[in-house]
C-alpha positions as CSV (number, residue, x, y, z in Angstrom):
1,M,175.2,64.9,74.0
2,E,174.6,61.7,71.9
3,K,174.8,63.2,68.7
4,A,177.9,65.3,69.7
5,N,179.4,62.0,70.6
6,A,178.1,59.8,67.7
7,R,179.4,62.9,65.3
8,L,182.6,62.6,67.3
9,A,183.0,58.9,66.8
10,W,182.4,59.1,63.0
11,A,184.8,62.2,62.6
12,Q,187.1,59.3,64.5
13,A,186.2,56.4,62.3
14,L,186.9,58.8,59.1
15,T,190.3,59.8,59.9
16,E,191.6,56.2,60.9
17,S,190.3,55.1,57.5
18,L,191.5,58.6,55.3
19,A,195.3,58.9,57.2
20,P,196.8,56.1,56.0
21,Q,195.8,57.2,52.2
22,L,197.5,60.2,52.7
23,S,200.5,61.1,51.0
24,D,203.3,63.8,51.9
25,A,201.2,66.1,48.8
26,A,198.0,65.9,51.1
27,T,199.9,66.2,54.2
28,T,201.0,69.5,52.7
29,A,197.8,70.9,51.8
30,L,196.5,69.9,55.0
31,R,198.6,72.2,56.8
32,D,197.8,75.0,54.3
33,F,194.1,74.9,54.7
34,L,194.2,74.8,58.4
35,H,196.3,77.6,58.3
36,D,194.0,79.8,56.2
37,V,191.4,78.5,58.5
38,D,193.2,80.0,61.3
39,A,193.7,83.2,59.5
40,D,190.1,83.6,58.5
41,K,189.2,82.9,62.4
42,A,191.6,85.6,63.7
43,G,190.0,87.9,61.4
44,S,186.4,87.1,62.4
45,P,184.9,89.6,65.0
46,K,182.6,86.7,66.0
47,E,185.6,84.1,67.2
48,K,185.8,86.1,70.5
49,V,188.3,83.8,71.7
50,H,190.2,82.4,68.8
51,T,192.6,78.7,69.3
52,S,194.6,77.6,66.4
53,S,193.2,74.7,64.8
54,V,196.9,73.6,63.0
55,G,199.3,72.7,66.8
56,A,202.8,72.2,65.7
57,D,203.7,72.3,62.3
58,A,205.1,69.1,63.1
59,A,201.6,67.5,63.6
60,S,201.3,63.9,61.2
61,A,198.9,63.5,58.8
62,R,196.7,61.8,61.2
63,E,196.6,64.7,63.7
64,L,196.0,67.3,60.6
65,L,193.3,65.4,59.0
66,M,191.8,65.2,62.1
67,K,192.0,68.9,63.3
68,A,190.8,69.4,59.6
69,I,187.4,67.5,60.1
70,E,187.0,69.2,63.5
71,A,187.8,73.0,61.6
72,V,185.0,72.0,58.9
73,S,182.5,70.3,61.5
74,G,182.8,72.5,64.4
75,L,183.7,69.7,66.9
76,G,186.8,71.0,67.5
77,A,185.8,72.6,71.3
78,K,183.5,68.9,71.9
79,E,184.7,65.8,73.3
80,I,183.1,62.4,73.6
81,V,181.4,62.3,77.8
82,D,180.5,59.3,79.3
83,L,176.6,59.1,78.8
84,N,173.6,57.2,80.8
85,V,170.1,57.8,79.5
86,I,167.3,56.7,82.0
87,T,164.3,56.2,79.7
88,P,160.9,54.3,79.7
89,R,162.2,53.0,76.8
90,Q,163.7,50.4,79.1
91,L,160.3,48.9,80.5
92,A,158.8,48.7,76.6
93,E,157.5,45.1,76.0
94,D,159.1,45.4,72.2
95,D,160.3,48.1,70.0
96,E,157.1,49.3,68.6
97,E,156.0,50.6,71.9
98,E,156.7,54.3,71.9
99,V,157.9,56.0,74.7
100,P,155.1,59.1,74.3
101,R,152.9,55.9,74.5
102,L,153.6,55.0,77.7
103,L,153.6,58.6,78.8
104,A,150.1,59.9,80.0
105,G,150.9,63.5,81.0
106,E,152.2,64.8,77.4
107,F,149.2,66.7,76.3
108,F,148.3,70.3,77.2
109,G,151.9,71.0,76.9
110,D,153.5,68.6,79.2
111,F,151.2,69.9,81.4
112,G,148.6,67.4,81.3
113,G,149.3,65.6,84.8
114,F,147.9,68.8,86.5
115,L,144.8,68.2,85.2
116,Q,144.0,64.4,87.0
117,R,145.9,62.8,90.0
118,D,145.8,59.4,88.2
119,I,147.9,60.6,85.0
120,R,150.8,62.2,88.0
121,R,150.9,59.0,89.4
122,S,151.3,57.2,86.4
123,D,153.7,59.0,85.2
124,F,155.6,58.9,88.4
125,L,155.4,55.2,88.6
126,L,156.9,54.7,85.3
127,G,159.9,57.0,85.8
128,Y,160.5,55.2,89.2
129,A,160.3,51.7,87.0
130,S,162.6,53.9,84.7
131,I,165.4,54.1,87.5
132,E,164.7,50.9,88.8
133,A,165.8,49.5,85.5
134,W,168.4,51.5,84.9
135,L,170.6,51.2,88.1
136,P,171.9,47.5,88.1
137,E,173.9,48.4,85.0
138,G,173.7,52.2,84.9
139,L,175.8,52.9,88.1
140,A,178.2,49.7,87.4
141,D,181.0,51.3,85.9
142,T,181.1,54.5,88.3
143,G,183.5,52.0,90.6
144,Y,181.5,51.9,94.0
145,D,181.4,48.8,95.6
146,P,179.5,46.0,93.2
147,G,177.9,44.5,96.7
148,A,176.9,47.9,97.9
149,L,175.2,49.0,94.3
150,E,173.2,45.3,94.7
151,L,171.7,46.8,97.7
152,M,170.7,49.5,97.0
153,S,169.3,48.4,93.9
154,A,167.4,45.6,96.1
155,E,166.1,48.5,98.2
156,V,165.3,50.8,95.7
157,T,162.9,47.8,94.5
158,A,161.7,46.7,97.9
159,R,160.7,50.5,98.3
160,S,158.6,50.4,95.1
161,P,155.3,52.8,95.4
162,G,153.5,50.4,93.0
163,D,152.9,48.4,89.5
164,W,153.6,51.0,86.7
165,R,151.2,48.7,84.4
166,K,148.8,48.3,86.4
167,A,148.8,52.2,86.7
168,N,149.5,53.6,83.7
169,M,147.5,55.8,81.5
170,G,149.6,56.2,78.6
171,A,148.9,58.4,75.5
172,A,146.2,59.7,77.7
173,G,144.3,62.9,76.3
174,P,141.7,65.8,77.2
175,S,138.8,62.9,76.3
176,S,140.7,60.4,79.6
177,L,140.0,63.1,81.9
178,P,136.8,62.9,83.5
179,W,134.1,65.4,83.2
180,S,134.7,67.8,86.1
181,S,138.8,68.0,84.7
182,R,137.4,68.6,81.8
183,M,135.3,71.5,83.6
184,R,138.7,73.1,84.9
185,L,140.4,72.6,81.8
186,G,137.6,74.7,79.9
187,R,137.8,77.5,82.4
188,L,141.5,77.5,82.5
189,L,141.0,78.4,78.4
190,V,138.3,80.8,78.7
191,D,140.3,82.8,81.4
192,A,143.8,82.4,79.1
193,A,141.6,83.4,76.0
194,R,140.0,86.6,77.7
195,A,143.4,87.2,79.2
196,V,144.9,87.4,75.6
197,A,141.6,89.7,74.5
198,A,142.3,91.9,77.3
199,N,145.4,92.4,75.9
200,V,144.6,93.2,72.6
201,V,142.5,96.1,73.5
202,D,144.8,97.5,75.4
203,L,147.1,97.1,73.1
204,T,144.4,99.1,70.4
205,E,143.5,101.6,72.6
206,M,147.4,102.3,73.1
207,R,147.6,102.9,69.2
208,E,145.0,105.2,69.4
209,K,146.3,106.9,72.2
210,L,149.6,107.0,70.1
211,G,148.0,108.3,67.1
212,E,145.8,111.2,68.7
213,R,149.2,112.3,70.1
214,A,151.1,112.1,66.6
215,A,148.0,114.3,65.1
216,H,148.4,116.6,67.8
217,L,152.1,117.4,67.5
218,R,151.4,118.0,63.9
219,R,148.8,120.7,64.1
220,G,150.9,122.4,67.0
221,R,153.8,122.5,64.2
């Protein structure tokens, strides 16, 4: 959504910059171009729901330019949406402190927290603190009573389950696990390898049986 918002903003800025420079001939060329786009879309089986990109022939040069940009960029069905992102980046002390360095359970396919309680606690407190940092400004434009929002933010802070900095195990990995957790991880990997090996054996046996069946059918001819 952030990318779509940015591209739509760029398209609007480009339109505002170029539209005043368009001559009558350029306006006519844009209208002809959009008619061609409509014809192509109408004849395409991929366009399940076809909507005209031209609109009224009386569209202004600015409107035609915007429609042309939307037609070639795929932005025609999109619109800018209000977006709030809750991220641990709000807690970073400087720009060089990247989010992956704050998260602890990203290893083992983002399921590293299942292997140790301290890792789960680290990421839970990080998420709670991210919400706490976002609340004062994040809901400011929602129309809720400012006093109620201030009370809610204060209550969230008062109920904090702990200091995320003290509990943080950012950028943890298998080497951060105690030996008991490493052994569980090892057993899990062995079980996964056995499951894969069993499937390979089963597929091999199936291919052999199919080959025997095919040979039998050939002999029967």
